[in-house]
N, C-alpha and C positions, 0 to 999 in steps of 0.2 A: 546422585545427582543429573540436572540437566543444565547446560548453558543456553541461556535464551537470547539470542541476541535483537533488541529491544528494540524495531524500528529497524535493526541492522547493525549496525556498529556508528549509533550516532555521538560517540562522543569522541570517533575519530572522521566522523563524513557527515553530509550534509541527510537527515535523519530519512526513511523511507525512500533513499535514492539507491540505484543499481552501486554506485560505487559505494554507498554505505553496506549493501549487502554483499559487494567483493569483500567488505572488510573485516566483515563478519566470519567469514567465510575462513580467509587469513587467517583470523584469530582464533579458528577451531574452533568454531558451536555448534550444538546437537540442534538448532533447531532459527529461526527465525521470525522474531512479530512483525507480523505487519497492517496498516487499517486499510481500508477499503472506503470509498466516497461515490457515488456517480454524479457525471455532468449533466448540463443539462439536456444532452441530446443522448441519454441515458447510457454514458460509457464508465469503465468502473476506474477509478484512479487510483494509484496508493496517492495516502495523505493520509495526516490525522486532524490534521484542525478545520475548521468547518469553514473558514474564511481563510483566503491564499497567504494572504498580507505576512504570516509570522513565518511561514518556511520558504516566501518566496520573493522574486523584487516585484509581485503582482498585487493586485487590489479584485476583492469581490469574494462572494458564496459561490462554495465549486458547486452546489447546483443552480445557480444564476448563470454558470458560464458555460460554453463548450468547451469538447475535446481540444478544437484546435487554438481557444484561448487562453488552456491552462499549458500547454505544451509551447506555447509563447511566452511564459514565465520560466527564468532561471533563479536556481536554487543558489548555492553559495557557487560561481563559476560559471560555468555552463552546464553547469546540473538541470537535466529534466524532470520533472515531475512525469513518472514511469506508470502503463494501465499495467492492471493488474495482469493481464494477458504477458507483455514484458517482466512484470518480476517474476511470473512461474515462467518463463523461457529461460531467466537467467540463472534462478534457483533450482528449478529442474529437481532433479530426487538428490543432488548435494548434501540438500538438511532438512529437518522439519519445514513444515512451513504453520505458523499460529494465524489466521487472516484474523483481525480482527474487524468484524463491522458495523461500521461506524452508522449508520442510519439505517434505519428498518427500509423490507422491500426489495432489497439485493440478494435474498439468499438463494433465489431459484436460480438468478443469474450469473452469480458468486459460483454456484454447483453444478451449470453449465460448462463455464470454461475447465475447471478442475477438471470435469470426468472429459471431457474433450482433449485433454492436456495427459489424461491417465494415471491422474493423480490425487487420487480417491484414499489411497491408503496414504501417503505425505502431507496432507492438509486436513489441517484440523482447522474449522470455522468455529473460534474459543467464544466470542460477546458480542451479545446484541445489545441495542441500543434501550435505554431507560424510553417511555414513552414521550414524547415532547421535545426529544436534545438533537429535532434533524444539526439546529444551528451553532449547538453547540461543541 
């Protein structure tokens, strides 16, 4: 049986945040699943929803916000939305990482980051979006 921390340990910490990933490691998961979307300025961030409203104190579509704008928002407390690079730097080779691509067109960029970090054998890009779900 494989124990996967869905969006980290979202029952214990704000989902898709470094704190959530840390908690997932503390409870000894085998893998961490995270979600990736692209900002207006083509930066990959770790967030599930197309709109930042549910998980942060901000508002707007990820695809219409810059990384700087997204970083100005907070999840619970002072928790920030990490970039994909920040999440991979934190998780490194501690566990397997399952990356859910929430929108089409980011595959090559994700693969480039994964390879740059030497994590090809540790990362699985596991779900691709259905057509027409960019803002869902």
